[in-house]
Backbone as a ProteinNet text record, in pm:
[ID]
protein_1_A
[PRIMARY]
XXXXXXXXXXXXXXXXXXXXXXXXXXXXXXXXXXXXXXXXXXXXXXXXXXXXXXXXXXXXXXXXXXXXXXXXXXXXXXXXXXXXXXXXXXXXXXXXXXXXXXXXXXXXXXXXXXXXXXXXXXXXXXXXXXXXXXXXXXXXXXXXXXXXXXXXXXXXX
[TERTIARY]
81.8	0	87	193.8	281.9	349.7	397.8	463.7	368.3	242.6	142.7	125	117.3	104.1	226.5	345.1	467.1	463.5	424.3	416.5	316	202.8	100.9	154.7	220.2	276.2	383.1	467.3	569.5	504.4	401.3	331.7	266.8	226.6	164.6	267.4	395.6	499.3	555.9	524.7	581	727.5	809.9	950.2	968.8	1083.5	1109.9	1107	1159.7	1160.3	1017.1	931.2	791.6	722.4	747.1	684.1	722	848.2	895.7	822.7	811.6	741.9	595.1	533.1	390.9	365.8	450.5	434.4	450.6	548.8	566.1	442.8	384.5	263.4	145.5	134.7	26.9	43.5	166.5	192.9	162.3	197.7	167.3	17.9	-53.4	-199.5	-263.5	-213.2	-266	-246.4	-129.6	-103.5	-200.5	-228.9	-323.5	-463.7	-510.3	-645.9	-655.7	-546.7	-546.8	-565.3	-498.8	-513.2	-656.1	-712.9	-851.6	-947.2	-924.3	-1009.1	-1004.4	-884.6	-868.3	-941.8	-958.4	-1028	-1177.8	-1229.3	-1373.2	-1427.1	-1339.5	-1384.6	-1413.4	-1536.3	-1576.8	-1639.3	-1703.4	-1781.7	-1699.4	-1724.3	-1651.8	-1660.9	-1780.2	-1794.8	-1714.6	-1687.3	-1604.6	-1458.9	-1409.8	-1273.6	-1263.1	-1367.3	-1369.8	-1365.3	-1445.7	-1448.5	-1312.2	-1250.1	-1120.1	-1013.5	-1012	-916.2	-937.8	-1062.9	-1092.2	-1045.9	-1056	-1008	-855.8	-786	-640.2	-610.1	-672.7	-648	-687.5	-803.8	-855.7	-761.3	-702.7	-615.9	-475.7	-428.7	-295.1	-299.4	-406.4	-406.4	-531.2	-629.7	-747.7	-854.8	-836.7	-933.4	-969.5	-1092.8	-1125.9	-1066.4	-1067.8	-1015	-1091	-1221.4	-1303.1	-1268.7	-1257.5	-1223	-1083	-992	-855.5	-850.4	-930	-937.8	-989.1	-1089.8	-1143	-1035.8	-959.1	-850.8	-748.1	-722.9	-626.7	-688.9	-818.4	-883.2	-902.6	-914.1	-930.2	-1076.9	-1110.4	-1246.6	-1243	-1198.4	-1197	-1057.4	-956.7	-819.5	-793.2	-695.7	-654.9	-589.8	-630.4	-572.1	-423.6	-391.6	-250.5	-162.9	-217.9	-139.6	-109.3	-169.9	-152.6	-97	-31.6	31.5	177.9	229.1	371.9	446.6	578.2	658.8	628.3	622.3	598	456	361.1	223.1	213.3	281.3	282.5	346.2	458.4	528.5	439.8	369.8	283.6	162	103.4	-10	34.3	150.8	203.6	235.5	291.3	321.3	193.5	88.5	-38.3	-92.9	-83.1	-131.5	-42.1	88.9	182.6	162.4	148.9	127	-4.6	-107.8	-236.8	-222.4	-153.7	-134.1	-56.7	51.9	134.2	60.1	-18.4	-99.2	-201.4	-265	-364.4	-299.9	-178.2	-109.8	-73.4	-56.6	-28.6	-154.5	-264.8	-384.8	-498.9	-492.9	-596.7	-737.7	-762.9	-898.2	-999.2	-1119.4	-1228.1	-1342.2	-1388.7	-1503.9	-1467.6	-1567.6	-1545.8	-1506.7	-1574.9	-1548.7	-1403.6	-1354.2	-1216.7	-1116.3	-1145.5	-1055.5	-1054.6	-1167.1	-1170.6	-1079.3	-1080	-992.3	-845.9	-811.4	-674.2	-638.7	-730.5	-705.5	-678.8	-755.2	-734	-594.8	-553.4	-422.1	-310.1	-328.5	-229.9	-217.7	-332	-331	-262.2	-275.2	-210.1	-58.4	-8.1	136.7	185.4	112.5	149.8	133.6	34.3	14	131.5	177.3	293	415.4	435.1	547.5	528.9	405.6	378.4	413.7	372	400.5	551	622.9	767.7	832.7	788.5	838.8	812.8	690.8	654.3	731.8	759.4	837.6	978.2	1036.9	1173	1177.6	1080.7	1078.5	1017.5	936.6	870.9	769	704.7	592.8	505.4	385.9	290.2	332.5	310	332	212.4	103.1	-21.1	-24.1	-31.4	-29.3	-164	-199.7	-321.2	-287.8	-160.7	-119.3	-140.6	-171.2	-176	-56.8	-5.4	123.4	133	29.7	35.9	-33.3	-60.5	-117.9	-250.2	-339.9	-472.1	-543.6	-613.2	-700.3	-829	-937.9	-1066.6	-1120.3	-1163.7	-1229.3	-1358.6	-1470.3	-1601.3	-1618.3	-1587.4	-1605	-1519.9	-1416.6	-1325.3	-1188.9	-1130.6	-999.5	-892	-798.2	-683.3	-560	-472.6	-354.1	-233.3	-142.9	-10	-11.5	-92.3	-94.8	9.7
-119.5	0	127.1	126.2	242.7	264.9	156.2	170.8	226	183.8	233.9	384.9	431.4	575.4	650.3	595.1	658.6	669.1	561	561.1	664.1	676.2	773.9	915.8	943.5	1077.4	1109.7	1012.3	1034.5	1066.4	990.7	1011.1	1149.4	1201.8	1334.4	1447	1413.3	1514.6	1563.5	1499.3	1540.3	1498.3	1578.7	1541.5	1441.1	1374.6	1264.7	1310.3	1428.5	1479.5	1500	1559.9	1581.9	1447.4	1352.5	1220.5	1154.9	1163.1	1103.9	1164.4	1296.4	1364	1323	1314.5	1280.4	1137.9	1044.2	904.6	894.1	965.1	965.8	1024.6	1127.2	1187.4	1090.7	1014	913.6	809.2	766.4	668.2	725.7	852.8	918.8	933.2	965	978.5	845.5	735.8	603.5	575.5	611.4	591.9	674.2	797.3	882.1	822.1	778.8	722.7	593.9	518.6	400.3	440.3	547.5	596.9	644.8	715.6	761.2	643.5	538.2	418.6	361.7	355.2	306.4	395.3	523	618.1	624.5	529.7	521.1	594.4	642.7	713.1	609.2	613.2	510	566.2	680.1	731.5	828.2	824.9	910.2	1057.1	1102	1244.1	1281.6	1185.9	1215.1	1238.6	1157.1	1178.2	1314.4	1350.9	1481.5	1593.4	1581.2	1684.2	1697.5	1585.2	1587.6	1649.2	1608.6	1664.7	1814.6	1855.8	1998.5	2077.2	2019.2	2090.4	2106.6	2004.8	2019.1	2130.1	2122.9	2221.8	2362.7	2374.7	2506.4	2572.5	2492.1	2548.5	2582.4	2521.5	2561.8	2658.7	2661	2752.4	2836.9	2815.7	2900.4	2859.7	2749.1	2700.2	2555.4	2518.4	2376.5	2320.3	2191	2130.3	2183	2191.8	2238.9	2384.4	2468.8	2609.2	2622.7	2535.9	2542.1	2498.3	2397.6	2355.5	2471.4	2541.8	2657.2	2764.8	2788.1	2887	2853.5	2725.2	2680.2	2660.3	2682.7	2666.7	2521.9	2434.1	2291.2	2252	2148.4	2094.4	1950.9	1860.7	1719.4	1669.9	1748.3	1706.6	1694.5	1613	1595.9	1724.1	1768	1887.5	1866.2	1757.8	1735	1717.8	1664.9	1650.7	1785.9	1891.2	2024.5	2124.3	2073.1	2159.6	2182	2296	2323.6	2241	2241.1	2165.7	2207	2337	2382.5	2348.9	2357.4	2321.6	2173.5	2088.6	1945.6	1923.7	1989.5	1973.8	2017.1	2128	2176.4	2086.1	2038.9	1946.2	1818.7	1767.8	1646.8	1671.1	1788.4	1821.2	1825	1886.6	1891.1	1751.9	1664.8	1528	1449	1467.9	1399.2	1443.6	1572.9	1623.7	1571.2	1568.5	1515.4	1369.4	1292.2	1150.4	1133	1208.9	1192.9	1235.4	1342.2	1383.4	1274.7	1220	1113.8	990	957	841	862.7	988	1020.3	1022.2	1069.8	1096.8	997.2	914.9	816	875.1	974.5	1032.3	928.8	936.9	847.1	929.3	890	954.8	1082.1	1133.7	1248.8	1374.6	1404.1	1528.6	1536.2	1431.1	1431.9	1435.5	1362.5	1362.4	1497.2	1568.1	1702.2	1797.1	1785.8	1868.6	1842.3	1716.4	1679.4	1728.8	1716	1760.8	1910.9	1986.3	2131.9	2163.1	2093.4	2117.4	2075	1965.6	1923.5	2026.6	2078.9	2184.2	2309.6	2338	2456.1	2442.4	2320.8	2298.2	2339.6	2296.9	2333.3	2483.4	2544.2	2688.6	2764.9	2720.1	2784	2774.8	2658	2640.2	2729.1	2739	2824.6	2968.7	3019.1	3157.5	3183	3088.6	3102.5	3102.2	3013.1	3006	3137.8	3187.5	3311.6	3431.6	3433.4	3542.9	3543.5	3426.4	3417.3	3439.1	3387.9	3394.7	3526.3	3587.7	3715.2	3704.6	3586.7	3569.7	3455.4	3447.6	3346.9	3206.5	3111.9	2971	2914.2	2988	2944.4	2997.5	2906.2	2943.8	2915.7	2999.1	2970.3	2892.4	2864.2	2788.7	2639.6	2569.1	2424.6	2370	2258.3	2207.5	2191.5	2139.2	2114.4	2222.9	2337.2	2453.2	2424.3	2357.2	2333.2	2465.4	2476.8	2591	2537	2605.5	2564.4	2676.3	2638	2730.9	2663.8	2728.4	2675.8	2530.6	2501.5	2370.2	2259.6	2293.4	2193.6	2216.2	2109.3	2118.6	2122.7	2214	2223.4	2212	2117.4	2097.3	2168.1	2203.9	2255.7	2374	2470.8	2595	2689.4
0	0	0	79.3	85.6	-49.5	-112.1	-241.2	-346.2	-339.8	-434.6	-418.9	-293.2	-267.3	-320.3	-298.3	-347.8	-499.3	-564.5	-711.3	-762.5	-694.8	-735	-719.6	-605.6	-584.3	-688.2	-720.4	-823.9	-957.6	-992.2	-1119.5	-1126.7	-1011.9	-1008.3	-1009.6	-994.7	-1004.5	-872.8	-761.5	-633.4	-625.7	-555.7	-543.1	-428.8	-428.5	-334.4	-188.4	-161.8	-23.7	26.2	-56.8	-19.5	1.7	-86.4	-75.1	57.3	92.5	217.5	338.2	339	448.7	453.7	337.2	330.8	379	341	383.2	534.7	590.5	735.9	804.7	743.8	798.7	796.8	690.5	681.1	790.8	813.1	917.7	1056.1	1077.6	1204.2	1226.2	1119.4	1128.5	1168.5	1113.7	1148.1	1296.6	1348.1	1491.2	1575.8	1532.1	1604.9	1603.3	1487.5	1481.5	1563.6	1572.7	1659.5	1805.9	1848.3	1985.8	2008.3	1910.1	1923.2	1935.6	1860	1869.9	2010.4	2066	2202.7	2302.2	2269.8	2356.4	2329.4	2252	2231.4	2110.3	2024.4	1904	1796.9	1742.4	1647.1	1520.1	1529.7	1417.6	1332.9	1204.1	1110.2	1148.8	1185.6	1219	1343.6	1431.6	1548.5	1506.9	1413.5	1362.1	1293.9	1220.2	1153.1	1256.9	1361.7	1466.2	1533.9	1564.9	1631.2	1540.5	1415	1319	1303.8	1294	1280.8	1401.6	1520.6	1639.3	1636.9	1591.3	1577.6	1477.6	1359.1	1253.8	1297.4	1355.2	1394.7	1495.2	1581.9	1684.6	1636.3	1528.8	1482.4	1366.4	1290.2	1176.5	1163.2	1249.1	1247.3	1147.8	1077.7	979.7	1010.6	982.4	977.8	848.3	832.8	710	588.1	597.2	484.6	450.6	551.4	529.1	468.5	510.7	459.4	313.6	278.8	138.3	52.4	101.4	28	13.3	119.7	118.6	10.2	-11.3	-111.6	-249.3	-262.4	-391.8	-433.2	-334.4	-362	-355.6	-425.5	-421.8	-372.2	-455.9	-419.7	-382.3	-410.4	-385.9	-235.3	-201.4	-62.9	-11.1	105.6	166.1	195.9	262.9	298.6	175.5	67.7	-54.8	-118	-67.6	-124.1	-23.5	78.5	177.4	141.9	184.2	171.5	276.3	267.4	364.3	507.9	533.8	671.2	715	625.2	661.6	697.9	622.1	654.6	790.9	814.3	942	1059.2	1043.9	1151.5	1171.1	1062	1072.8	1143.9	1103.7	1167	1314.3	1345.5	1485.2	1568.9	1515.4	1588.8	1615.9	1516.5	1534	1629.3	1618.1	1706.5	1851.9	1873	2009	2065.4	1981.5	2025.3	2066.7	1984.2	2015.3	2145.6	2161.9	2281.7	2407.9	2399.6	2515.3	2548.3	2445.9	2467	2529.3	2487.6	2545.3	2692	2731.2	2872	2957.8	2899.6	2978	2958.7	2855	2824.7	2823.3	2739.4	2734.5	2685.3	2737.7	2699.3	2641.8	2526.2	2466	2391	2323.3	2236.4	2312.9	2421.6	2494.5	2542.8	2604.4	2654.1	2539.3	2431.4	2316.7	2245.8	2243.7	2184.9	2262.6	2393.5	2475.8	2441.5	2426.4	2392.1	2251.7	2157.2	2019.6	2014.9	2090.8	2095.8	2148.6	2251.3	2310.3	2215.3	2144.5	2044.4	1933.7	1889.5	1789.1	1838.3	1967.7	2025.1	2022.3	2041.1	2031.7	1892.9	1788.9	1651.8	1628.7	1690.8	1678	1739	1854.3	1917.5	1825.9	1764.5	1671.6	1548.7	1498.4	1381.9	1411.9	1527.6	1564.2	1574.6	1631	1642.3	1503.6	1418.4	1280.4	1208	1216	1146.3	1199.7	1328.2	1386.8	1327.7	1311.6	1257.7	1106.3	1035.4	888.9	839.1	923.8	893.2	780.2	772.6	680.2	731.8	679.5	724.8	683	771.5	739.3	664.3	663.3	599.6	456.8	361.8	221.3	155.9	59.8	-17.3	-144.1	-164.4	-283	-259.8	-368.9	-360.5	-437.5	-394.6	-440	-591.6	-654.1	-798.1	-879.3	-816.8	-884.7	-956.3	-886.6	-942.7	-962.9	-1072.5	-1098.2	-1157.5	-1128	-1183.7	-1271.7	-1388.3	-1479.4	-1523.6	-1495.1	-1532.9	-1490.4	-1361.9	-1303.3	-1364	-1439.1	-1492.5	-1431	-1382.9	-1321.2	-1428.2	-1411.8	-1499.8	-1411	-1439	-1357.1	-1415.9	-1324.8	-1359.5	-1454.7	-1425.8	-1504.1	-1455.2
[MASK]
+++++++++++++++++++++++++++++++++++++++++++++++++++++++++++++++++++++++++++++++++++++++++++++++++++++++++++++++++++++++++++++++++++++++++++++++++++++++++++++

Protein backbone atom coordinates (compact mmCIF):
# COMPACT_ATOMS: atom_id res chain seq x y z
CA UNK A 1 0.00 0.00 0.00
CA UNK A 2 2.82 2.43 0.86
CA UNK A 3 4.64 1.71 -2.41
CA UNK A 4 1.43 2.34 -4.35
CA UNK A 5 1.04 5.75 -2.67
CA UNK A 6 4.67 6.59 -3.48
CA UNK A 7 4.16 5.61 -7.11
CA UNK A 8 1.01 7.74 -7.35
CA UNK A 9 2.76 10.77 -5.84
CA UNK A 10 5.70 10.35 -8.24
CA UNK A 11 3.32 10.11 -11.20
CA UNK A 12 1.65 13.34 -10.08
CA UNK A 13 4.99 15.15 -10.05
CA UNK A 14 5.81 15.40 -6.33
CA UNK A 15 9.50 15.41 -5.43
CA UNK A 16 11.10 12.65 -3.34
CA UNK A 17 11.60 14.80 -0.24
CA UNK A 18 7.92 15.82 -0.20
CA UNK A 19 6.84 12.20 -0.75
CA UNK A 20 8.96 11.04 2.17
CA UNK A 21 7.42 13.64 4.49
CA UNK A 22 3.91 12.80 3.31
CA UNK A 23 4.34 9.05 3.83
CA UNK A 24 5.66 9.66 7.36
CA UNK A 25 2.63 11.87 7.99
CA UNK A 26 0.27 9.14 6.81
CA UNK A 27 1.93 6.68 9.18
CA UNK A 28 1.67 9.19 12.04
CA UNK A 29 -1.99 9.79 11.29
CA UNK A 30 -2.66 6.04 11.48
CA UNK A 31 -1.04 5.92 14.91
CA UNK A 32 -3.23 8.82 16.05
CA UNK A 33 -6.46 7.23 14.81
CA UNK A 34 -5.47 4.00 16.59
CA UNK A 35 -5.13 5.97 19.86
CA UNK A 36 -8.52 7.61 19.23
CA UNK A 37 -10.09 4.19 18.70
CA UNK A 38 -8.68 3.06 22.03
CA UNK A 39 -10.28 6.18 23.56
CA UNK A 40 -13.73 5.21 22.31
CA UNK A 41 -13.85 7.13 19.04
CA UNK A 42 -15.77 5.10 16.47
CA UNK A 43 -17.82 7.31 14.18
CA UNK A 44 -16.52 9.10 11.10
CA UNK A 45 -17.95 12.44 12.19
CA UNK A 46 -16.05 12.15 15.49
CA UNK A 47 -12.74 11.78 13.62
CA UNK A 48 -13.70 14.82 11.53
CA UNK A 49 -14.48 16.84 14.66
CA UNK A 50 -11.20 15.88 16.31
CA UNK A 51 -9.16 16.65 13.19
CA UNK A 52 -10.92 19.98 12.81
CA UNK A 53 -10.08 20.90 16.39
CA UNK A 54 -6.40 20.19 15.78
CA UNK A 55 -6.48 22.22 12.54
CA UNK A 56 -8.56 25.06 13.95
CA UNK A 57 -6.16 25.49 16.85
CA UNK A 58 -2.95 25.62 14.82
CA UNK A 59 -4.06 27.52 11.76
CA UNK A 60 -7.48 29.00 12.47
CA UNK A 61 -9.33 27.00 9.80
CA UNK A 62 -11.26 23.76 9.78
CA UNK A 63 -10.15 21.30 7.10
CA UNK A 64 -13.03 22.39 4.85
CA UNK A 65 -12.23 26.09 5.29
CA UNK A 66 -8.56 25.42 4.59
CA UNK A 67 -9.38 23.55 1.38
CA UNK A 68 -11.43 26.57 0.28
CA UNK A 69 -8.51 28.87 1.19
CA UNK A 70 -6.27 26.80 -1.12
CA UNK A 71 -8.83 26.67 -3.92
CA UNK A 72 -9.30 22.91 -3.62
CA UNK A 73 -12.47 20.94 -4.22
CA UNK A 74 -11.97 17.19 -4.20
CA UNK A 75 -8.19 17.07 -3.86
CA UNK A 76 -6.55 15.96 -0.63
CA UNK A 77 -5.72 18.88 1.66
CA UNK A 78 -2.51 17.35 2.99
CA UNK A 79 -1.40 16.51 -0.55
CA UNK A 80 -1.53 20.25 -1.24
CA UNK A 81 0.31 21.60 1.77
CA UNK A 82 3.72 23.24 1.71
CA UNK A 83 6.59 21.66 3.64
CA UNK A 84 5.98 23.83 6.71
CA UNK A 85 2.23 23.22 6.62
CA UNK A 86 2.83 19.46 6.55
CA UNK A 87 5.28 19.74 9.42
CA UNK A 88 2.84 21.76 11.52
CA UNK A 89 -0.10 19.46 10.73
CA UNK A 90 2.04 16.47 11.67
CA UNK A 91 3.21 18.21 14.85
CA UNK A 92 -0.38 18.91 15.89
CA UNK A 93 -1.32 15.28 15.34
CA UNK A 94 1.83 13.99 17.07
CA UNK A 95 1.27 16.24 20.09
CA UNK A 96 -2.37 15.15 20.25
CA UNK A 97 -1.34 11.50 20.15
CA UNK A 98 1.34 11.93 22.82
CA UNK A 99 -0.99 13.83 25.15
CA UNK A 100 -3.64 11.14 24.67
CA UNK A 101 -1.10 8.41 25.45
CA UNK A 102 -0.29 10.20 28.72
CA UNK A 103 -3.85 10.97 29.78
CA UNK A 104 -5.97 8.16 28.25
CA UNK A 105 -8.98 10.32 27.34
CA UNK A 106 -12.28 8.47 26.99
CA UNK A 107 -15.04 9.55 24.66
CA UNK A 108 -15.46 12.49 22.36
CA UNK A 109 -15.49 15.29 24.95
CA UNK A 110 -12.17 14.32 26.54
CA UNK A 111 -10.56 13.62 23.17
CA UNK A 112 -11.71 17.02 21.85
CA UNK A 113 -9.92 18.69 24.76
CA UNK A 114 -6.74 16.79 23.92
CA UNK A 115 -7.05 17.61 20.20
CA UNK A 116 -7.34 21.32 20.96
CA UNK A 117 -4.22 21.17 23.10
CA UNK A 118 -2.30 19.24 20.44
CA UNK A 119 -3.31 21.84 17.89
CA UNK A 120 -2.10 24.56 20.25
CA UNK A 121 1.37 22.98 20.32
CA UNK A 122 1.50 23.33 16.52
CA UNK A 123 0.14 26.89 16.78
CA UNK A 124 2.93 27.84 19.18
CA UNK A 125 5.47 26.40 16.72
CA UNK A 126 3.78 28.25 13.82
CA UNK A 127 4.00 31.57 15.64
CA UNK A 128 7.68 31.03 16.42
CA UNK A 129 8.39 30.06 12.80
CA UNK A 130 6.54 33.12 11.46
CA UNK A 131 8.38 35.43 13.87
CA UNK A 132 11.73 34.17 12.58
CA UNK A 133 10.78 33.95 8.89
CA UNK A 134 8.71 37.15 8.93
CA UNK A 135 5.93 35.70 6.80
CA UNK A 136 2.90 33.47 7.25
CA UNK A 137 3.32 29.71 7.39
CA UNK A 138 -0.21 29.44 6.00
CA UNK A 139 -0.29 29.44 2.21
CA UNK A 140 -3.21 29.70 -0.17
CA UNK A 141 -1.19 27.89 -2.83
CA UNK A 142 -1.76 24.25 -3.60
CA UNK A 143 1.23 22.08 -4.40
CA UNK A 144 0.36 21.14 -7.98
CA UNK A 145 -1.18 24.53 -8.85
CA UNK A 146 -4.72 23.33 -9.43
CA UNK A 147 -7.00 25.91 -10.98
CA UNK A 148 -10.67 25.64 -11.84
CA UNK A 149 -12.29 27.31 -14.79
CA UNK A 150 -16.01 26.76 -15.33
CA UNK A 151 -16.05 23.70 -13.03
CA UNK A 152 -13.25 21.94 -14.93
CA UNK A 153 -10.00 21.19 -13.21
CA UNK A 154 -6.83 22.23 -15.00
CA UNK A 155 -3.54 20.97 -13.57
CA UNK A 156 -0.10 22.56 -13.59
CA UNK A 157 -0.95 25.95 -15.04
